Structure formats: C-alpha cells, structure tokens
C-alpha positions as CSV (number, residue, x, y, z in Angstrom):
1,X,-15.3,-0.6,17.0
2,X,-16.7,1.9,14.6
3,X,-14.7,5.0,13.6
4,X,-17.6,7.2,14.9
5,X,-17.4,5.7,18.4
6,X,-13.7,5.9,18.4
7,X,-13.8,9.6,17.4
8,X,-16.5,10.3,20.1
9,X,-14.3,8.6,22.7
10,X,-11.2,10.5,21.6
11,X,-12.9,13.9,21.7
12,X,-14.6,13.2,25.0
13,X,-11.4,11.8,26.6
14,X,-9.4,14.9,25.5
15,X,-12.1,17.2,26.9
16,X,-12.4,15.4,30.2
17,X,-8.6,15.2,30.6
18,X,-8.2,18.9,29.8
19,X,-11.0,19.9,32.1
20,X,-9.7,17.9,35.0
21,X,-6.3,19.4,34.6
22,X,-7.6,22.9,34.5
23,X,-9.9,22.4,37.5
24,X,-7.1,21.0,39.6
25,X,-4.7,23.8,38.6
26,X,-4.2,26.7,41.0
27,X,-5.9,29.5,39.0
28,X,-8.6,32.0,39.6
29,X,-12.2,31.0,38.5
30,X,-12.3,33.4,35.6
31,X,-8.9,32.2,34.3
32,X,-10.0,28.6,34.7
33,X,-13.2,29.2,32.8
34,X,-11.4,30.9,30.0
35,X,-8.9,28.1,29.8
36,X,-11.7,25.5,29.8
37,X,-13.4,27.4,27.0
38,X,-10.1,27.5,25.0
39,X,-9.5,23.7,25.7
40,X,-13.1,22.9,24.6
41,X,-12.7,24.9,21.4
42,X,-9.3,23.3,20.7
43,X,-10.8,19.8,21.3
44,X,-13.7,20.4,19.1
45,X,-11.4,21.7,16.3
46,X,-9.2,18.6,16.8
47,X,-12.2,16.3,16.5
48,X,-13.4,18.1,13.4
49,X,-10.0,17.9,11.8
50,X,-9.7,14.2,12.6
51,X,-13.1,13.5,11.2
52,X,-12.4,15.5,8.0
53,X,-9.1,13.6,7.6
54,X,-10.9,10.3,8.1
55,X,-13.5,11.2,5.5
56,X,-10.8,12.3,3.1
57,X,-8.8,9.1,3.5
58,X,-12.0,7.0,3.1
59,X,-12.9,8.9,-0.1
60,X,-9.3,8.4,-1.4
61,X,-9.4,4.7,-0.6
62,X,-12.7,4.4,-2.5
63,X,-11.3,6.2,-5.5
64,X,-8.2,4.0,-5.5
65,X,-10.4,0.9,-5.3
66,X,-12.4,2.1,-8.3
67,X,-9.3,2.9,-10.3
68,X,-7.9,-0.5,-9.5
69,X,-11.1,-2.2,-10.7
70,X,-10.9,-0.2,-14.0
71,X,-7.2,-0.4,-14.7
72,X,-6.1,-3.9,-13.5
73,X,-8.2,-6.1,-15.8
74,X,-6.9,-4.4,-19.1
75,X,-3.4,-4.4,-17.7
76,X,-3.6,-8.1,-16.8
77,X,-4.9,-8.9,-20.3
78,X,-2.2,-6.9,-22.0
79,X,0.5,-8.5,-19.8
80,X,-0.8,-12.0,-20.7
81,X,-0.8,-11.1,-24.4
82,X,2.8,-9.7,-24.2
83,X,3.9,-12.9,-22.4
84,X,2.3,-15.0,-25.1
85,X,3.9,-13.0,-27.9
86,X,7.3,-13.3,-26.2
87,X,6.9,-17.0,-25.9
88,X,5.8,-17.3,-29.6
89,X,8.9,-15.3,-30.7
90,X,11.5,-16.9,-28.4
91,X,10.4,-20.6,-28.5
92,X,11.8,-21.3,-32.0
93,X,15.0,-19.6,-31.0
94,X,15.3,-21.7,-27.9
95,X,14.7,-24.8,-30.0
96,X,17.5,-23.8,-32.4
97,X,19.8,-23.2,-29.5
98,X,19.0,-26.6,-28.0
99,X,19.7,-28.2,-31.3
100,X,23.0,-26.4,-31.6
101,X,24.0,-27.5,-28.1
102,X,23.1,-31.1,-28.9
103,X,25.1,-30.9,-32.1
104,X,28.1,-29.5,-30.2
105,X,27.8,-32.2,-27.6
106,X,27.8,-34.9,-30.3
107,X,30.8,-33.4,-32.0
108,X,32.6,-33.1,-28.6
109,X,31.9,-36.7,-27.9
110,X,33.2,-37.7,-31.3
111,X,36.4,-35.6,-30.8
112,X,37.0,-37.3,-27.4
113,X,36.6,-40.7,-29.0
114,X,39.1,-39.8,-31.7
115,X,41.6,-38.6,-29.1
116,X,41.2,-41.8,-27.1
117,X,41.9,-43.9,-30.2
118,X,45.1,-42.0,-31.0
C-alpha cells in the first residue's frame, strides 16, 4: 500500500467518522453544519500535517542514506588501516611473550625434575 493511498484513506475515514458522529448527535442544523465545517477543517489540517511530516521524514532518510554512502567507505578504510597497524605493532610483542612463556615452561619443567631427583 502506498503512502498516498494510506493518507487518503486516513483523511477520508476521519472525515466520514466525524460527519457521522455529528449527524447522529442531537443538535440544531446550524450547529451541526458549523461543527461539520470545523471537523472538516481539522481533518484537512491533520492530513496536511501528516503529509508534511511524511515528506520531512522521507527527506531526512534520503539525507542520512547519502551521508552514509559518503562517510562509511573512508571510515571502513581507516579502520582497516588502524587494525593492520595495530597487528604490525603488537605481533612482535606477542611473539616475545610466547617465547618467554615457553622459556618459563622449560625452566619450570627442569626445576620439577630437579625436585624429583632430590
């Protein structure tokens, strides 16, 4: 269902509901006509407001989509570069730590063997 058809149905339904309520209400003809006129004016204003809001939201969504297309690729590129730089800087350190752990493990095994031989 398109937004235009929905809006038409919404405005029409509000008008018909308001008119039916007024016609069935116990009022003088003149009061009923004035109330109908007011309800029609209010319904038209509501429809206009809803339509303007819909257009505004649509425009904002289009702007956001455009900003995303412009900003995300450079951001993704920069993030990948930062990750590569981080890996480049930390990988040697991780290797040194792994070597130290292996050295400690060997020394611990040697101490345990010495303790068993005592």
